[in-house]
N, C-alpha and C positions, 0 to 999 in steps of 0.2 A: 304522459307523465314526465315531468322535468327532473333531470338528474342534478342534484346539488353541485355547485361549482367546487365546493370544498372536497367532496367525494372524488371528483375528477382529478383534483390536484393531488390527493392522496394516492390514487391509482397511478398517476404519472410518476410520482416519486418512487413508488415501489417497482414499477416497470423499469425505470432507468437504473435503479440499484441492481435489479436482477440481471439486466443486460450487461451491466458493468462487471459482473462476476465472471463472464465468459462461458457460462453454462450453455450447452447445446450449440455453441458457436461453430463447431466443426460440421454441423448439419447444414450450415449456410455457405461456408467457404471451404475450399480444399486446403486443409492445414498441412498436407504433405507436400504442397507446392510452395517453395520458398518465395517465388515471385508473387503469388497470391497473398502470402503473409506480409510481404513488404508493401505492396501497392494496394492491397485491400480488395473488397468486393464492391461493385457498383451499387448493388441493392442495399448492402449494409451501410455504405456511405450515405445513401439517400435517407435511410432510417435515422442515422445519427444526425444528419443535417436538419431533419425535422425536429429532432429532440433539441438541438442547439437553438433553433428559432423559438420553440415553445419555452425553453428555459430562460432565454433572453427576455421574452415577453412577460414571463412570470416574475422575473427579478426586476423588471423595469420600475415597479412601484417602490422598490427598496434601494434605488440607485445611490441614495445618500450614504447608507450604511456600507455599501460595496465600495464606494469611492473612499470613505473613511478607512476601511480596512486596507485597501491598496496603498493609500497615501501614508498610513502609519506603519505599514509593513514593507518598507522600501526594498529590503533585500529580496523578498519574494517577487515584488514588481520588477526589479532589475533582472531576476532570473527568467521570468516570463518574457520580458522584452528582449533578452539575449537570445532566447529560443527563436523568436520571430526574426530578429536581425541576422541570425545565422543563415538565413536564406541567401544572403549576399555571398557567402563563401562555401556553401554546400555543393557537393557533387551532383545533387539532384534538387535544384531550387524549388521545383513544383511540389515534390514530395515533402520537403522541409516546410514550405509555407503552409501546405494543407494540414500537416500534422501539428504545426505550431498553433494554427487557428483552432484546431480541435482541442489542444491542451488548454487554450484560453477558455473555450466553452466548457470543458470539464471543470476547470477552476471555478467558473461562474456558477455551475450547478452545485459544487461543493460549498461555496459561500452561501448560496440560497438555501441549501439543506440546513446549514447551521443557523441561518437567520430565522427560518420557519419553526425549528424545533429546538428545544432545550436538549442538553446531553442525555437526559433520561428518555426523552421522546425519540431522539436519534437511535439510541440503543434498542428501544422497543421495535422500531422499524427494521433495524439491522438484524435483530434476532429472527424476525419473521422472514425476511428475504433469505438470509443465510441458512436458516433452518429448512426453508422450502427447497433451496438448492441442494442441500445435503440429502434431504428426504427423497427428492426426485432422483438423485444420483443413485441411492441405494435401490430404489424401485427399478430403475433402468438396468442397473448392474445385475440384479437378481432375476428379473423377469425377462429382460431382452439383452443379454450379454452380447457384445459386439455391435450393438446398434449405433453407438457413437463412434464415428471415425477418429482414429488417433494419429498422432504425428509419427510414432515409432511402434511398429507392430510387435517388436521384441519387448518393449516396455509394457505394452498392454498385456502380454502373456505373463509378465512377472507379477502384476498386481492390478487392483481395481483402478479404473479411471473415472467411474461414475458418468456424469453428464459432461465431462470435460475432455479436451483432446489430449491431455497428458495426466498421468497419475500424480505428478508433482503439483499441478494446478489444483486437482481435487484435494490433495492432502493439505495444501495451503489454505483452502477454503474451510477445511475441517478444523484446522488450528484457529483460524479467525473466528469461526462459529463458536468453538469452545470458549475462546477468550471473551466474546461478547456475552454469552450466557453466564459465565462466571462473574462478570462485572455487574450483571443485573440481579444476581442472586442475593436475596436479603430476606429477613423475617424468619419465621419458624421453618424448621426442616431445611435450613440452609445447608448444613453439612451433607444431608442426604442428596439434595439437588446437585451440589457441587461434585460429590462423589460420582453420581450418575453421569454427569456431563463429562468428567474426566475419563471414566471407564469407557464410555461410548467413543470418545475421541481416540483413545489408545487403540480400541478395537478396530475402528475404521482406518486409522493410519497403518495398523498392522495388515489390514486387508489390501491397502494400497501399496504396501511395502516401500514406503517413502522414508528413508533414513533421515533426510534433512528435516522433514516435518517432525519426526520423533525428537531430534535434538533441540529444535526450536521450542517445541511444546514443553519439554523438560526444563529448558532454560527459563521460559516464561513463567512456569509454575514456581520455580525457585525464586525468581524475582518478585512474583506476586506474594509469595509467602513472607518474604523479608521486607517488602516495601512499606507496610504499615509500621513496622518497628522502626525503620529508618526515618519515615516521615514524622513519626510522633516523638522521636528522640529529642531530648533537650539540647544535645550537642551533636547535630548531624554531621558537622565537619569531622569530629572524632570517629564517628561510625564509618564515614567514607574512608578515612585514613586506615582504619582496621580492615575494611574491605579491600582496599588497594594492596596493603601489605600481605594479606592472605591470598589475594587473587593472583598476584604476579608470579609466585612460585608455582601455582597451579597451571598458569599459562605456559611457563617455562617447561614444566614436566610434560604438558600436552604437546608442545612443539617438538620436544626431543624424542617423544614416543609416538609420533604421528602415525607411523605405519601400523603399530600395534593397536592404537585406538580405532583407526579406520577399518582394521581387520575385524574388530569386534562388531562393527556396524555392517560388515559384509562388503566393504569397499577397499580399494587399494589406496596407496599414499598419494596418487595423482587425482583422487576424488573424481573417478570416472572420467578422466580426460580433462577436467576443468583446469588443472594446473598448467597444462600445455597451452590451452586457450588464453589463460591469463598472461603467460610469458609473451606470446606473440602479439596479443592485443596491447600489452604495455609497451612493447617495442614500436608499435604503430602510433600509440599515443605520444611517444617521445618525439616523433617527427612533426607533430603539430600540437605542442603542449599548451599553448595559451588559449586558443579559441576552439580547438577541435575541428571536426569535419562537418559540423552543422547538425542541427537537431534531426534525428532519424536519417542522417546522411552518411553513416559509416557502413553498417552491416548490409551486405548484399547490394551495396551501392558504390562504395569507394574501391579503388584498385588495391589498397592495402587489405581490405576485407576479402577480396577475391583471392589474394595470395594466401591468406589464412585458410580459406576454403580448399584451395588447391593442395596445401601442405597437409591438411587433415583429412582430405578426401570426403568431405561432407559439407553441406551448407550450414554454417554456424549462424543461428538466429540472433544471438546476443552474447555478451561477454560472460554470462553466468556470474556476474558481480555488478551490482547496481552502481557502485561508486565508480568503477572502471568504465562502465557503459556511459555514465554521465560525463566523465572526463573525455572519452572519445568523441562525444557529440558536441560538448560545449567547453571543453578544455578545463584548465585550472580555474579560469574565471567562473565558469558555471559550477564546478565542484565546490569551490570555496564559498560561493554565494549560498548554495544549498546547505552545506554543512554548518555554516555560521548561523543561518536562519533556523536550522534544525535545533541547534543548541539553545537558541532563544526560546523556541517553542517548548522545549523540554523544561527550561527554567520556569516558564509560565505554568506548564502542566503540574510541576512540583508545587508551586505556590497554590494552585487551585486545589490540589489533593490535600495539602496541609490545612486549608481553610474549610474543608468540607469532609465530614466523617462518613458520608454515604458511600455505598459500594460503587455507585455509578461515577463518583468523582475520580475514581482510579482509571476510568476508561481512557482519557487522553494519554496518560502516561503509559498505560498498557499497550495502546495501539502504537505509540511511538517506539516502544521497545520491540514490538512485533515487526514494524517496518524496518528498523535498524538491523535486526538479526537476519531478516530475509534478504536484505540488500547485499549480503555477502555471497549469496548463491543465485540470486535471481536477476532480472533485468533492471534497467533504470527505474527509480521510483517516479520520475517525471514522465508518465505515460498517459496518453489521451485515452478517453473512454474506459478508464480502468477504475475499479473500486478503490484500489490502493491510493490513487491520487485524490479521488473524491473525499475519502476519509481523512487523508492527511490535511487537506484544506479545511474540512469541516472542524477537525480538532484544532487546527491553528486559529481559526476564527473564534471558536468557542472560548478557548483559553485567553485569547487577546481581548475579547469582549468582557470576560470575567475579571481580568487584571487591570483593565483601563476603561472605566465607564466613560462614554462619549456622548455629546449632545445628539439627541435623536428624537424621533417622533414618540409619543406616549406608548404606542404599541411596542416599539423596540425596547423602550425603557423597561416595560413589564417583562419582556422576554429575557433581558439581561438580568433583571432582579430574580427571576425564577432560576436562572442559570447559576447565580452566585448568591446564596443565602447569607454569606458573611459580608463584612464591610468591604467596600470598594477600595482598590489601590489607586495610587496616582498614575495618571496616564504618562507614558513616555514614548517619544517618537523614536523610530529605528532608522 
């Protein structure tokens, strides 16, 4: 019996997305060993190498669209090129080159994911993969607690980690899962579905005892509730002005009462040691501010990182701040490229959401908000083999295609038409 090629392609997509979540990763590699985390596992590298080859072969037939995207999104292309070129000044050129090639392959899969599926179809597959990851995590946690090795045994005793090596990773997937399901919810009984999703998300975050995830989920729900009003307003500039005027005093009060607020969440004003890491990491950044230490060339590699480890008496895996992490790796050049391109993608996502009233049209903007909020406490968004970078690229391609129709094969034209039911906007080079 012959298996349809389309079915195999669907299986490949789902498998890669599931692997990119990091579920069950600690069953394959020793996550408690910093060297293993830095240099990886030979077996896992072989698996991802096969995935890269298959992804490249699958995307080969659509090379024109891929070239169009890279040429018309020059800031992203420059960021990726800088990651590869940083091999020249990295403290570990072999590691930097291997990781930069991996992030190129991850980018390619993200583009291919957006090429093959409309935003609605992307969400359908994401909900399946993320829902499966959360469901398996609950089953493992309830039926076989302690089965999944964790980075920190103390952290595991505090809350659920599910199928992930850290409870914060599990909680992050919970937030992303809730967000994806909320963006898909439509039709009758929508309020009931949304309420169920939100209740389940809060319950699982409570089981994980992840304060960061709780704050992020609350912020995303607040933004989601007000986003439609903002996007449908006749004078959005005025709404933004009101938001800024009311938001600045809130930020000021939060900053002046940080110890009280963190105490409510069960944390101290140092945010569980993150502030100390930020101070030392920023001091290291100032020593090489322009181009950084090379992609993946700082933590557990450079002498500056080893000094931080020695001062804190533990091996720090990343800066616990994505923007600072990116600055350490690629300097101000890389950080400015990323932030400028991020603003462009947000603008396109806003245009797309304003031109489409469906629930799914909010997904690009919702994911960009999710990525931005988590960048304050997590590692660099520019990470190979990660769902975060795959989704960022797929969102960037989807809104770029929706805002700038480009010459393409009939098949691609149909895909773009499905993605954008409204009128096309003029194309603009970046």
